[in-house]
Wavefront OBJ file of the C-alpha trace (Angstrom):
o trace
v 82.132 61.488 51.865
v 81.972 63.460 55.065
v 81.426 67.158 54.769
v 84.174 69.479 55.840
v 83.016 72.531 57.898
v 83.853 75.839 56.105
v 85.073 78.073 58.894
v 86.642 81.487 58.253
v 89.865 82.691 59.531
v 88.999 83.255 63.142
v 91.636 84.488 65.162
v 90.749 84.684 68.863
v 92.430 87.602 70.414
v 91.969 88.428 74.005
v 90.655 91.994 74.432
v 92.920 93.483 76.883
v 91.298 96.950 76.804
v 88.085 95.544 78.716
v 90.377 93.777 81.280
v 90.011 95.206 84.748
v 92.246 94.737 87.844
v 90.916 92.275 90.348
v 89.669 93.936 93.502
v 91.496 91.225 95.778
v 94.844 91.003 94.171
v 94.833 93.647 91.635
v 96.025 91.159 88.869
v 94.280 91.430 85.381
v 90.856 89.654 84.916
v 89.315 87.936 81.982
v 85.756 87.321 80.737
v 84.636 83.753 80.878
v 81.456 81.894 80.041
v 80.428 79.274 82.787
v 77.968 76.489 82.752
v 75.648 75.993 85.691
v 77.379 74.261 88.832
v 74.700 72.391 90.835
v 77.193 71.353 93.496
v 78.184 74.773 94.377
v 74.892 76.308 93.496
v 76.475 78.753 90.953
v 74.099 79.803 88.012
v 75.665 79.666 84.503
v 76.376 82.833 82.492
v 79.205 85.378 81.636
v 81.449 86.113 84.422
v 84.626 88.167 85.052
v 87.252 85.863 86.525
v 90.731 86.449 88.168
v 93.454 84.093 86.941
v 95.508 84.427 89.986
v 93.061 84.296 92.855
v 89.519 82.599 93.432
v 87.609 85.753 92.640
v 84.590 85.905 90.109
v 81.662 88.217 89.559
v 78.669 87.654 87.315
v 78.346 90.410 84.594
l 1 2 3 4 5 6 7 8 9 10 11 12 13 14 15 16 17 18 19 20 21 22 23 24 25 26 27 28 29 30 31 32 33 34 35 36 37 38 39 40 41 42 43 44 45 46 47 48 49 50 51 52 53 54 55 56 57 58 59
C-alpha cells in the first residue's frame, strides 16, 4: 500500500497588505520565488514581480 501524505488544511492566501505599486506602471506587484536562469544570467531567489509589465526586483 502506498502512503498518503498527511497535509494540513493549507489555504494559500495572497497577502495584499505587502503588495506595493509597480514603479513603471503603478499596478500591484506580487512576491515570487524564481530559479536561476542561466540564459538571461539572472540569479535565483525571491523577487517582487509586476503582473502587467516586465518589471522585477530582487528582495
